[in-house]
PDB file with SEQRES, HELIX, SHEET and CRYST1 records, atoms N, CA, C and O in Angstrom:
SEQRES   1 A   80  MET ALA GLY PHE THR ARG MET ILE ARG THR GLU VAL VAL          
SEQRES   2 A   80  ARG VAL ARG ALA THR GLU TYR VAL GLU ALA ALA PHE GLY          
SEQRES   3 A   80  ILE GLY SER THR PHE TRP GLN VAL VAL TRP ARG HIS ILE          
SEQRES   4 A   80  VAL PRO ASN SER LEU ALA PRO ALA LEU SER LEU ALA THR          
SEQRES   5 A   80  LEU ARG LEU GLY THR ALA ILE LEU ALA ILE SER THR ILE          
SEQRES   6 A   80  CYS PHE LEU GLY TYR GLY PRO SER PRO PRO ARG ARG ASN          
SEQRES   7 A   80  GLY ALA                                                      
HELIX    1 AA1 ALA A    2  ARG A   16  1                                  15    
HELIX    2 AA2 GLU A   19  GLY A   26  1                                   8    
HELIX    3 AA3 PHE A   31  VAL A   34  1                                   4    
HELIX    4 AA4 VAL A   35  ILE A   39  3                                   5    
HELIX    5 AA5 VAL A   40  PHE A   67  1                                  28    
CRYST1    1.000    1.000    1.000  90.00  90.00  90.00 P 1           1          
ATOM      1  N   MET A   1       8.436   5.067   0.706  1.00  0.00           N  
ATOM      2  CA  MET A   1       8.165   4.013   1.660  1.00  0.00           C  
ATOM      3  C   MET A   1       7.731   4.582   3.002  1.00  0.00           C  
ATOM      4  O   MET A   1       6.904   3.985   3.692  1.00  0.00           O  
ATOM      5  N   ALA A   2       8.273   5.713   3.371  1.00  0.00           N  
ATOM      6  CA  ALA A   2       7.937   6.269   4.675  1.00  0.00           C  
ATOM      7  C   ALA A   2       6.453   6.627   4.765  1.00  0.00           C  
ATOM      8  O   ALA A   2       5.828   6.451   5.810  1.00  0.00           O  
ATOM      9  N   GLY A   3       5.900   7.128   3.668  1.00  0.00           N  
ATOM     10  CA  GLY A   3       4.479   7.476   3.670  1.00  0.00           C  
ATOM     11  C   GLY A   3       3.595   6.252   3.847  1.00  0.00           C  
ATOM     12  O   GLY A   3       2.611   6.294   4.585  1.00  0.00           O  
ATOM     13  N   PHE A   4       3.946   5.148   3.164  1.00  0.00           N  
ATOM     14  CA  PHE A   4       3.188   3.912   3.325  1.00  0.00           C  
ATOM     15  C   PHE A   4       3.300   3.386   4.755  1.00  0.00           C  
ATOM     16  O   PHE A   4       2.311   2.951   5.345  1.00  0.00           O  
ATOM     17  N   THR A   5       4.488   3.428   5.293  1.00  0.00           N  
ATOM     18  CA  THR A   5       4.705   2.915   6.642  1.00  0.00           C  
ATOM     19  C   THR A   5       3.906   3.700   7.667  1.00  0.00           C  
ATOM     20  O   THR A   5       3.268   3.115   8.542  1.00  0.00           O  
ATOM     21  N   ARG A   6       3.938   5.024   7.561  1.00  0.00           N  
ATOM     22  CA  ARG A   6       3.177   5.861   8.493  1.00  0.00           C  
ATOM     23  C   ARG A   6       1.682   5.604   8.373  1.00  0.00           C  
ATOM     24  O   ARG A   6       0.979   5.507   9.380  1.00  0.00           O  
ATOM     25  N   MET A   7       1.198   5.494   7.140  1.00  0.00           N  
ATOM     26  CA  MET A   7      -0.224   5.291   6.936  1.00  0.00           C  
ATOM     27  C   MET A   7      -0.673   3.918   7.447  1.00  0.00           C  
ATOM     28  O   MET A   7      -1.726   3.802   8.074  1.00  0.00           O  
ATOM     29  N   ILE A   8       0.118   2.888   7.180  1.00  0.00           N  
ATOM     30  CA  ILE A   8      -0.222   1.539   7.657  1.00  0.00           C  
ATOM     31  C   ILE A   8      -0.225   1.506   9.180  1.00  0.00           C  
ATOM     32  O   ILE A   8      -1.135   0.940   9.786  1.00  0.00           O  
ATOM     33  N   ARG A   9       0.775   2.100   9.796  1.00  0.00           N  
ATOM     34  CA  ARG A   9       0.836   2.105  11.255  1.00  0.00           C  
ATOM     35  C   ARG A   9      -0.356   2.838  11.849  1.00  0.00           C  
ATOM     36  O   ARG A   9      -0.941   2.376  12.828  1.00  0.00           O  
ATOM     37  N   THR A  10      -0.721   3.969  11.271  1.00  0.00           N  
ATOM     38  CA  THR A  10      -1.870   4.734  11.757  1.00  0.00           C  
ATOM     39  C   THR A  10      -3.149   3.922  11.644  1.00  0.00           C  
ATOM     40  O   THR A  10      -3.965   3.924  12.566  1.00  0.00           O  
ATOM     41  N   GLU A  11      -3.336   3.230  10.530  1.00  0.00           N  
ATOM     42  CA  GLU A  11      -4.537   2.413  10.344  1.00  0.00           C  
ATOM     43  C   GLU A  11      -4.570   1.237  11.312  1.00  0.00           C  
ATOM     44  O   GLU A  11      -5.626   0.912  11.855  1.00  0.00           O  
ATOM     45  N   VAL A  12      -3.431   0.600  11.532  1.00  0.00           N  
ATOM     46  CA  VAL A  12      -3.387  -0.539  12.458  1.00  0.00           C  
ATOM     47  C   VAL A  12      -3.698  -0.075  13.872  1.00  0.00           C  
ATOM     48  O   VAL A  12      -4.428  -0.754  14.594  1.00  0.00           O  
ATOM     49  N   VAL A  13      -3.167   1.054  14.276  1.00  0.00           N  
ATOM     50  CA  VAL A  13      -3.456   1.577  15.615  1.00  0.00           C  
ATOM     51  C   VAL A  13      -4.932   1.937  15.736  1.00  0.00           C  
ATOM     52  O   VAL A  13      -5.548   1.705  16.776  1.00  0.00           O  
ATOM     53  N   ARG A  14      -5.503   2.509  14.662  1.00  0.00           N  
ATOM     54  CA  ARG A  14      -6.919   2.880  14.692  1.00  0.00           C  
ATOM     55  C   ARG A  14      -7.806   1.643  14.795  1.00  0.00           C  
ATOM     56  O   ARG A  14      -8.747   1.615  15.589  1.00  0.00           O  
ATOM     57  N   VAL A  15      -7.509   0.624  13.998  1.00  0.00           N  
ATOM     58  CA  VAL A  15      -8.315  -0.599  14.020  1.00  0.00           C  
ATOM     59  C   VAL A  15      -8.121  -1.342  15.334  1.00  0.00           C  
ATOM     60  O   VAL A  15      -9.067  -1.921  15.867  1.00  0.00           O  
ATOM     61  N   ARG A  16      -6.913  -1.328  15.851  1.00  0.00           N  
ATOM     62  CA  ARG A  16      -6.619  -2.025  17.113  1.00  0.00           C  
ATOM     63  C   ARG A  16      -7.440  -1.468  18.271  1.00  0.00           C  
ATOM     64  O   ARG A  16      -7.733  -2.191  19.224  1.00  0.00           O  
ATOM     65  N   ALA A  17      -7.813  -0.196  18.201  1.00  0.00           N  
ATOM     66  CA  ALA A  17      -8.562   0.439  19.287  1.00  0.00           C  
ATOM     67  C   ALA A  17     -10.074   0.242  19.170  1.00  0.00           C  
ATOM     68  O   ALA A  17     -10.815   0.712  20.034  1.00  0.00           O  
ATOM     69  N   THR A  18     -10.545  -0.431  18.139  1.00  0.00           N  
ATOM     70  CA  THR A  18     -11.985  -0.613  17.971  1.00  0.00           C  
ATOM     71  C   THR A  18     -12.522  -1.675  18.926  1.00  0.00           C  
ATOM     72  O   THR A  18     -11.780  -2.499  19.459  1.00  0.00           O  
ATOM     73  N   GLU A  19     -13.839  -1.624  19.122  1.00  0.00           N  
ATOM     74  CA  GLU A  19     -14.467  -2.527  20.092  1.00  0.00           C  
ATOM     75  C   GLU A  19     -14.465  -3.979  19.634  1.00  0.00           C  
ATOM     76  O   GLU A  19     -14.328  -4.882  20.459  1.00  0.00           O  
ATOM     77  N   TYR A  20     -14.615  -4.219  18.336  1.00  0.00           N  
ATOM     78  CA  TYR A  20     -14.684  -5.612  17.890  1.00  0.00           C  
ATOM     79  C   TYR A  20     -13.345  -6.327  18.025  1.00  0.00           C  
ATOM     80  O   TYR A  20     -13.316  -7.545  18.200  1.00  0.00           O  
ATOM     81  N   VAL A  21     -12.227  -5.587  17.947  1.00  0.00           N  
ATOM     82  CA  VAL A  21     -10.921  -6.208  18.178  1.00  0.00           C  
ATOM     83  C   VAL A  21     -10.764  -6.528  19.664  1.00  0.00           C  
ATOM     84  O   VAL A  21     -10.267  -7.595  20.025  1.00  0.00           O  
ATOM     85  N   GLU A  22     -11.182  -5.615  20.511  1.00  0.00           N  
ATOM     86  CA  GLU A  22     -11.133  -5.888  21.951  1.00  0.00           C  
ATOM     87  C   GLU A  22     -12.053  -7.048  22.320  1.00  0.00           C  
ATOM     88  O   GLU A  22     -11.717  -7.854  23.186  1.00  0.00           O  
ATOM     89  N   ALA A  23     -13.210  -7.137  21.667  1.00  0.00           N  
ATOM     90  CA  ALA A  23     -14.124  -8.252  21.924  1.00  0.00           C  
ATOM     91  C   ALA A  23     -13.517  -9.574  21.466  1.00  0.00           C  
ATOM     92  O   ALA A  23     -13.696 -10.601  22.121  1.00  0.00           O  
ATOM     93  N   ALA A  24     -12.796  -9.553  20.339  1.00  0.00           N  
ATOM     94  CA  ALA A  24     -12.157 -10.779  19.854  1.00  0.00           C  
ATOM     95  C   ALA A  24     -11.108 -11.268  20.849  1.00  0.00           C  
ATOM     96  O   ALA A  24     -10.993 -12.468  21.100  1.00  0.00           O  
ATOM     97  N   PHE A  25     -10.345 -10.335  21.413  1.00  0.00           N  
ATOM     98  CA  PHE A  25      -9.389 -10.730  22.463  1.00  0.00           C  
ATOM     99  C   PHE A  25     -10.136 -11.229  23.695  1.00  0.00           C  
ATOM    100  O   PHE A  25      -9.692 -12.160  24.367  1.00  0.00           O  
ATOM    101  N   GLY A  26     -11.276 -10.601  23.985  1.00  0.00           N  
ATOM    102  CA  GLY A  26     -12.053 -10.972  25.168  1.00  0.00           C  
ATOM    103  C   GLY A  26     -12.631 -12.367  25.107  1.00  0.00           C  
ATOM    104  O   GLY A  26     -12.788 -13.009  26.146  1.00  0.00           O  
ATOM    105  N   ILE A  27     -12.954 -12.857  23.918  1.00  0.00           N  
ATOM    106  CA  ILE A  27     -13.522 -14.207  23.830  1.00  0.00           C  
ATOM    107  C   ILE A  27     -12.447 -15.283  23.722  1.00  0.00           C  
ATOM    108  O   ILE A  27     -12.757 -16.469  23.613  1.00  0.00           O  
ATOM    109  N   GLY A  28     -11.188 -14.869  23.753  1.00  0.00           N  
ATOM    110  CA  GLY A  28     -10.116 -15.851  23.805  1.00  0.00           C  
ATOM    111  C   GLY A  28      -9.377 -16.089  22.507  1.00  0.00           C  
ATOM    112  O   GLY A  28      -8.631 -17.063  22.409  1.00  0.00           O  
ATOM    113  N   SER A  29      -9.550 -15.250  21.511  1.00  0.00           N  
ATOM    114  CA  SER A  29      -8.809 -15.413  20.258  1.00  0.00           C  
ATOM    115  C   SER A  29      -7.338 -15.103  20.490  1.00  0.00           C  
ATOM    116  O   SER A  29      -6.989 -14.256  21.312  1.00  0.00           O  
ATOM    117  N   THR A  30      -6.486 -15.801  19.754  1.00  0.00           N  
ATOM    118  CA  THR A  30      -5.058 -15.543  19.876  1.00  0.00           C  
ATOM    119  C   THR A  30      -4.697 -14.257  19.123  1.00  0.00           C  
ATOM    120  O   THR A  30      -5.496 -13.724  18.352  1.00  0.00           O  
ATOM    121  N   PHE A  31      -3.498 -13.787  19.363  1.00  0.00           N  
ATOM    122  CA  PHE A  31      -3.033 -12.550  18.726  1.00  0.00           C  
ATOM    123  C   PHE A  31      -3.078 -12.667  17.208  1.00  0.00           C  
ATOM    124  O   PHE A  31      -3.566 -11.764  16.527  1.00  0.00           O  
ATOM    125  N   TRP A  32      -2.563 -13.789  16.669  1.00  0.00           N  
ATOM    126  CA  TRP A  32      -2.493 -13.950  15.221  1.00  0.00           C  
ATOM    127  C   TRP A  32      -3.873 -14.125  14.596  1.00  0.00           C  
ATOM    128  O   TRP A  32      -4.087 -13.706  13.459  1.00  0.00           O  
ATOM    129  N   GLN A  33      -4.804 -14.731  15.310  1.00  0.00           N  
ATOM    130  CA  GLN A  33      -6.171 -14.832  14.803  1.00  0.00           C  
ATOM    131  C   GLN A  33      -6.794 -13.445  14.655  1.00  0.00           C  
ATOM    132  O   GLN A  33      -7.448 -13.151  13.655  1.00  0.00           O  
ATOM    133  N   VAL A  34      -6.587 -12.610  15.647  1.00  0.00           N  
ATOM    134  CA  VAL A  34      -7.130 -11.254  15.596  1.00  0.00           C  
ATOM    135  C   VAL A  34      -6.457 -10.452  14.487  1.00  0.00           C  
ATOM    136  O   VAL A  34      -7.117  -9.695  13.776  1.00  0.00           O  
ATOM    137  N   VAL A  35      -5.160 -10.616  14.342  1.00  0.00           N  
ATOM    138  CA  VAL A  35      -4.445  -9.876  13.298  1.00  0.00           C  
ATOM    139  C   VAL A  35      -4.980 -10.249  11.926  1.00  0.00           C  
ATOM    140  O   VAL A  35      -5.307  -9.365  11.134  1.00  0.00           O  
ATOM    141  N   TRP A  36      -5.076 -11.556  11.625  1.00  0.00           N  
ATOM    142  CA  TRP A  36      -5.469 -11.983  10.280  1.00  0.00           C  
ATOM    143  C   TRP A  36      -6.958 -11.852  10.008  1.00  0.00           C  
ATOM    144  O   TRP A  36      -7.352 -11.689   8.854  1.00  0.00           O  
ATOM    145  N   ARG A  37      -7.798 -11.918  11.038  1.00  0.00           N  
ATOM    146  CA  ARG A  37      -9.246 -11.844  10.807  1.00  0.00           C  
ATOM    147  C   ARG A  37      -9.805 -10.430  10.905  1.00  0.00           C  
ATOM    148  O   ARG A  37     -10.826 -10.129  10.288  1.00  0.00           O  
ATOM    149  N   HIS A  38      -9.156  -9.566  11.665  1.00  0.00           N  
ATOM    150  CA  HIS A  38      -9.734  -8.244  11.903  1.00  0.00           C  
ATOM    151  C   HIS A  38      -8.832  -7.090  11.480  1.00  0.00           C  
ATOM    152  O   HIS A  38      -9.269  -6.185  10.770  1.00  0.00           O  
ATOM    153  N   ILE A  39      -7.589  -7.121  11.911  1.00  0.00           N  
ATOM    154  CA  ILE A  39      -6.723  -5.953  11.704  1.00  0.00           C  
ATOM    155  C   ILE A  39      -6.263  -5.847  10.256  1.00  0.00           C  
ATOM    156  O   ILE A  39      -6.363  -4.767   9.672  1.00  0.00           O  
ATOM    157  N   VAL A  40      -5.766  -6.916   9.655  1.00  0.00           N  
ATOM    158  CA  VAL A  40      -5.255  -6.861   8.274  1.00  0.00           C  
ATOM    159  C   VAL A  40      -6.359  -6.499   7.274  1.00  0.00           C  
ATOM    160  O   VAL A  40      -6.153  -5.595   6.464  1.00  0.00           O  
ATOM    161  N   PRO A  41      -7.524  -7.165   7.294  1.00  0.00           N  
ATOM    162  CA  PRO A  41      -8.540  -6.803   6.296  1.00  0.00           C  
ATOM    163  C   PRO A  41      -9.033  -5.356   6.423  1.00  0.00           C  
ATOM    164  O   PRO A  41      -9.323  -4.712   5.415  1.00  0.00           O  
ATOM    165  N   ASN A  42      -9.128  -4.854   7.634  1.00  0.00           N  
ATOM    166  CA  ASN A  42      -9.631  -3.493   7.817  1.00  0.00           C  
ATOM    167  C   ASN A  42      -8.567  -2.431   7.621  1.00  0.00           C  
ATOM    168  O   ASN A  42      -8.900  -1.253   7.494  1.00  0.00           O  
ATOM    169  N   SER A  43      -7.309  -2.806   7.594  1.00  0.00           N  
ATOM    170  CA  SER A  43      -6.231  -1.846   7.340  1.00  0.00           C  
ATOM    171  C   SER A  43      -5.761  -1.888   5.889  1.00  0.00           C  
ATOM    172  O   SER A  43      -4.977  -1.036   5.470  1.00  0.00           O  
ATOM    173  N   LEU A  44      -6.224  -2.854   5.131  1.00  0.00           N  
ATOM    174  CA  LEU A  44      -5.733  -3.045   3.777  1.00  0.00           C  
ATOM    175  C   LEU A  44      -6.331  -2.071   2.770  1.00  0.00           C  
ATOM    176  O   LEU A  44      -5.637  -1.659   1.840  1.00  0.00           O  
ATOM    177  N   ALA A  45      -7.584  -1.695   2.923  1.00  0.00           N  
ATOM    178  CA  ALA A  45      -8.250  -0.828   1.942  1.00  0.00           C  
ATOM    179  C   ALA A  45      -7.562   0.532   1.792  1.00  0.00           C  
ATOM    180  O   ALA A  45      -7.324   0.952   0.659  1.00  0.00           O  
ATOM    181  N   PRO A  46      -7.233   1.237   2.870  1.00  0.00           N  
ATOM    182  CA  PRO A  46      -6.520   2.510   2.694  1.00  0.00           C  
ATOM    183  C   PRO A  46      -5.141   2.338   2.058  1.00  0.00           C  
ATOM    184  O   PRO A  46      -4.694   3.202   1.303  1.00  0.00           O  
ATOM    185  N   ALA A  47      -4.466   1.231   2.358  1.00  0.00           N  
ATOM    186  CA  ALA A  47      -3.148   0.995   1.771  1.00  0.00           C  
ATOM    187  C   ALA A  47      -3.261   0.769   0.265  1.00  0.00           C  
ATOM    188  O   ALA A  47      -2.431   1.261  -0.499  1.00  0.00           O  
ATOM    189  N   LEU A  48      -4.270   0.037  -0.160  1.00  0.00           N  
ATOM    190  CA  LEU A  48      -4.456  -0.199  -1.589  1.00  0.00           C  
ATOM    191  C   LEU A  48      -4.832   1.082  -2.327  1.00  0.00           C  
ATOM    192  O   LEU A  48      -4.386   1.298  -3.453  1.00  0.00           O  
ATOM    193  N   SER A  49      -5.641   1.927  -1.709  1.00  0.00           N  
ATOM    194  CA  SER A  49      -5.997   3.178  -2.371  1.00  0.00           C  
ATOM    195  C   SER A  49      -4.786   4.105  -2.470  1.00  0.00           C  
ATOM    196  O   SER A  49      -4.613   4.781  -3.485  1.00  0.00           O  
ATOM    197  N   LEU A  50      -3.955   4.147  -1.444  1.00  0.00           N  
ATOM    198  CA  LEU A  50      -2.742   4.962  -1.515  1.00  0.00           C  
ATOM    199  C   LEU A  50      -1.777   4.415  -2.565  1.00  0.00           C  
ATOM    200  O   LEU A  50      -1.144   5.185  -3.287  1.00  0.00           O  
ATOM    201  N   ALA A  51      -1.663   3.096  -2.653  1.00  0.00           N  
ATOM    202  CA  ALA A  51      -0.793   2.492  -3.660  1.00  0.00           C  
ATOM    203  C   ALA A  51      -1.281   2.814  -5.067  1.00  0.00           C  
ATOM    204  O   ALA A  51      -0.471   3.058  -5.961  1.00  0.00           O  
ATOM    205  N   THR A  52      -2.582   2.819  -5.272  1.00  0.00           N  
ATOM    206  CA  THR A  52      -3.139   3.158  -6.575  1.00  0.00           C  
ATOM    207  C   THR A  52      -2.813   4.597  -6.957  1.00  0.00           C  
ATOM    208  O   THR A  52      -2.431   4.871  -8.094  1.00  0.00           O  
ATOM    209  N   LEU A  53      -2.963   5.505  -6.013  1.00  0.00           N  
ATOM    210  CA  LEU A  53      -2.641   6.906  -6.290  1.00  0.00           C  
ATOM    211  C   LEU A  53      -1.152   7.093  -6.561  1.00  0.00           C  
ATOM    212  O   LEU A  53      -0.776   7.838  -7.466  1.00  0.00           O  
ATOM    213  N   ARG A  54      -0.315   6.433  -5.796  1.00  0.00           N  
ATOM    214  CA  ARG A  54       1.136   6.555  -5.997  1.00  0.00           C  
ATOM    215  C   ARG A  54       1.579   5.936  -7.321  1.00  0.00           C  
ATOM    216  O   ARG A  54       2.511   6.431  -7.953  1.00  0.00           O  
ATOM    217  N   LEU A  55       0.917   4.855  -7.745  1.00  0.00           N  
ATOM    218  CA  LEU A  55       1.254   4.231  -9.020  1.00  0.00           C  
ATOM    219  C   LEU A  55       0.945   5.185 -10.174  1.00  0.00           C  
ATOM    220  O   LEU A  55       1.738   5.300 -11.109  1.00  0.00           O  
ATOM    221  N   GLY A  56      -0.190   5.864 -10.119  1.00  0.00           N  
ATOM    222  CA  GLY A  56      -0.521   6.847 -11.144  1.00  0.00           C  
ATOM    223  C   GLY A  56       0.479   7.985 -11.193  1.00  0.00           C  
ATOM    224  O   GLY A  56       0.860   8.437 -12.272  1.00  0.00           O  
ATOM    225  N   THR A  57       0.901   8.445 -10.037  1.00  0.00           N  
ATOM    226  CA  THR A  57       1.900   9.508  -9.975  1.00  0.00           C  
ATOM    227  C   THR A  57       3.230   9.036 -10.558  1.00  0.00           C  
ATOM    228  O   THR A  57       3.906   9.795 -11.253  1.00  0.00           O  
ATOM    229  N   ALA A  58       3.610   7.794 -10.280  1.00  0.00           N  
ATOM    230  CA  ALA A  58       4.863   7.251 -10.819  1.00  0.00           C  
ATOM    231  C   ALA A  58       4.806   7.139 -12.336  1.00  0.00           C  
ATOM    232  O   ALA A  58       5.787   7.432 -13.021  1.00  0.00           O  
ATOM    233  N   ILE A  59       3.664   6.718 -12.861  1.00  0.00           N  
ATOM    234  CA  ILE A  59       3.522   6.610 -14.314  1.00  0.00           C  
ATOM    235  C   ILE A  59       3.647   7.986 -14.963  1.00  0.00           C  
ATOM    236  O   ILE A  59       4.305   8.126 -15.993  1.00  0.00           O  
ATOM    237  N   LEU A  60       3.026   8.991 -14.374  1.00  0.00           N  
ATOM    238  CA  LEU A  60       3.142  10.349 -14.916  1.00  0.00           C  
ATOM    239  C   LEU A  60       4.576  10.859 -14.851  1.00  0.00           C  
ATOM    240  O   LEU A  60       5.036  11.513 -15.787  1.00  0.00           O  
ATOM    241  N   ALA A  61       5.281  10.578 -13.782  1.00  0.00           N  
ATOM    242  CA  ALA A  61       6.670  11.029 -13.662  1.00  0.00           C  
ATOM    243  C   ALA A  61       7.555  10.355 -14.708  1.00  0.00           C  
ATOM    244  O   ALA A  61       8.391  11.012 -15.328  1.00  0.00           O  
ATOM    245  N   ILE A  62       7.378   9.066 -14.904  1.00  0.00           N  
ATOM    246  CA  ILE A  62       8.180   8.344 -15.894  1.00  0.00           C  
ATOM    247  C   ILE A  62       7.879   8.844 -17.306  1.00  0.00           C  
ATOM    248  O   ILE A  62       8.791   9.014 -18.114  1.00  0.00           O  
ATOM    249  N   SER A  63       6.603   9.078 -17.599  1.00  0.00           N  
ATOM    250  CA  SER A  63       6.269   9.561 -18.940  1.00  0.00           C  
ATOM    251  C   SER A  63       6.799  10.969 -19.168  1.00  0.00           C  
ATOM    252  O   SER A  63       7.173  11.306 -20.292  1.00  0.00           O  
ATOM    253  N   THR A  64       6.839  11.795 -18.135  1.00  0.00           N  
ATOM    254  CA  THR A  64       7.411  13.131 -18.265  1.00  0.00           C  
ATOM    255  C   THR A  64       8.902  13.058 -18.557  1.00  0.00           C  
ATOM    256  O   THR A  64       9.405  13.784 -19.414  1.00  0.00           O  
ATOM    257  N   ILE A  65       9.600  12.197 -17.858  1.00  0.00           N  
ATOM    258  CA  ILE A  65      11.041  12.035 -18.086  1.00  0.00           C  
ATOM    259  C   ILE A  65      11.302  11.535 -19.500  1.00  0.00           C  
ATOM    260  O   ILE A  65      12.229  12.007 -20.158  1.00  0.00           O  
ATOM    261  N   CYS A  66      10.501  10.589 -19.978  1.00  0.00           N  
ATOM    262  CA  CYS A  66      10.678  10.076 -21.341  1.00  0.00           C  
ATOM    263  C   CYS A  66      10.364  11.153 -22.375  1.00  0.00           C  
ATOM    264  O   CYS A  66      11.037  11.235 -23.402  1.00  0.00           O  
ATOM    265  N   PHE A  67       9.358  11.972 -22.119  1.00  0.00           N  
ATOM    266  CA  PHE A  67       9.002  13.042 -23.049  1.00  0.00           C  
ATOM    267  C   PHE A  67      10.143  14.049 -23.172  1.00  0.00           C  
ATOM    268  O   PHE A  67      10.393  14.578 -24.256  1.00  0.00           O  
ATOM    269  N   LEU A  68      10.819  14.307 -22.089  1.00  0.00           N  
ATOM    270  CA  LEU A  68      11.935  15.254 -22.113  1.00  0.00           C  
ATOM    271  C   LEU A  68      13.193  14.653 -22.739  1.00  0.00           C  
ATOM    272  O   LEU A  68      14.167  15.373 -22.958  1.00  0.00           O  
ATOM    273  N   GLY A  69      13.194  13.373 -23.026  1.00  0.00           N  
ATOM    274  CA  GLY A  69      14.316  12.741 -23.693  1.00  0.00           C  
ATOM    275  C   GLY A  69      15.329  12.108 -22.770  1.00  0.00           C  
ATOM    276  O   GLY A  69      16.413  11.731 -23.215  1.00  0.00           O  
ATOM    277  N   TYR A  70      15.013  11.983 -21.520  1.00  0.00           N  
ATOM    278  CA  TYR A  70      15.951  11.396 -20.566  1.00  0.00           C  
ATOM    279  C   TYR A  70      15.617   9.955 -20.219  1.00  0.00           C  
ATOM    280  O   TYR A  70      16.225   9.384 -19.313  1.00  0.00           O  
ATOM    281  N   GLY A  71      14.676   9.365 -20.911  1.00  0.00           N  
ATOM    282  CA  GLY A  71      14.289   7.989 -20.667  1.00  0.00           C  
ATOM    283  C   GLY A  71      15.174   7.024 -21.428  1.00  0.00           C  
ATOM    284  O   GLY A  71      16.210   7.422 -21.960  1.00  0.00           O  
ATOM    285  N   PRO A  72      14.784   5.765 -21.487  1.00  0.00           N  
ATOM    286  CA  PRO A  72      15.575   4.769 -22.222  1.00  0.00           C  
ATOM    287  C   PRO A  72      15.514   5.056 -23.722  1.00  0.00           C  
ATOM    288  O   PRO A  72      14.509   5.549 -24.235  1.00  0.00           O  
ATOM    289  N   SER A  73      16.604   4.739 -24.408  1.00  0.00           N  
ATOM    290  CA  SER A  73      16.626   4.965 -25.855  1.00  0.00           C  
ATOM    291  C   SER A  73      15.782   3.904 -26.552  1.00  0.00           C  
ATOM    292  O   SER A  73      15.637   2.790 -26.048  1.00  0.00           O  
ATOM    293  N   PRO A  74      15.224   4.249 -27.716  1.00  0.00           N  
ATOM    294  CA  PRO A  74      14.383   3.273 -28.420  1.00  0.00           C  
ATOM    295  C   PRO A  74      15.236   2.103 -28.915  1.00  0.00           C  
ATOM    296  O   PRO A  74      16.438   2.258 -29.128  1.00  0.00           O  
ATOM    297  N   PRO A  75      14.628   0.952 -29.095  1.00  0.00           N  
ATOM    298  CA  PRO A  75      15.390  -0.214 -29.540  1.00  0.00           C  
ATOM    299  C   PRO A  75      15.859  -0.051 -30.980  1.00  0.00           C  
ATOM    300  O   PRO A  75      15.199   0.595 -31.794  1.00  0.00           O  
ATOM    301  N   ARG A  76      17.003  -0.643 -31.277  1.00  0.00           N  
ATOM    302  CA  ARG A  76      17.557  -0.604 -32.625  1.00  0.00           C  
ATOM    303  C   ARG A  76      17.158  -1.857 -33.367  1.00  0.00           C  
ATOM    304  O   ARG A  76      16.988  -2.921 -32.771  1.00  0.00           O  
ATOM    305  N   ARG A  77      17.010  -1.726 -34.677  1.00  0.00           N  
ATOM    306  CA  ARG A  77      16.753  -2.879 -35.514  1.00  0.00           C  
ATOM    307  C   ARG A  77      18.085  -3.466 -35.943  1.00  0.00           C  
ATOM    308  O   ARG A  77      19.028  -2.727 -36.226  1.00  0.00           O  
ATOM    309  N   ASN A  78      18.170  -4.769 -35.993  1.00  0.00           N  
ATOM    310  CA  ASN A  78      19.400  -5.427 -36.437  1.00  0.00           C  
ATOM    311  C   ASN A  78      19.556  -5.288 -37.942  1.00  0.00           C  
ATOM    312  O   ASN A  78      18.594  -5.497 -38.680  1.00  0.00           O  
ATOM    313  N   GLY A  79      20.741  -4.942 -38.409  1.00  0.00           N  
ATOM    314  CA  GLY A  79      21.012  -4.856 -39.817  1.00  0.00           C  
ATOM    315  C   GLY A  79      20.629  -3.516 -40.445  1.00  0.00           C  
ATOM    316  O   GLY A  79      20.703  -3.358 -41.663  1.00  0.00           O  
ATOM    317  N   ALA A  80      20.228  -2.573 -39.635  1.00  0.00           N  
ATOM    318  CA  ALA A  80      19.832  -1.286 -40.216  1.00  0.00           C  
ATOM    319  C   ALA A  80      20.897  -0.248 -40.075  1.00  0.00           C  
ATOM    320  O   ALA A  80      20.715   0.887 -40.514  1.00  0.00           O  
TER     321      ALA A  80                                                      
END                                                                             
């Protein structure tokens, strides 16, 4: 979680410093309008790419644990 939090904060600070966000504040947009129209969409792409990479890593870790025999036991058949 710490990696996601740091990355999201860095992206929000980077987007917040751009000229189009300052221009949106300059024309009278409210804070929440700027957040939902400019900051969230432009900060979301790096977060989704990081989540995709972390999901792949998690799948590999789980499959490694199962291969070593430390995963969940296979289901039993009733009556066998």
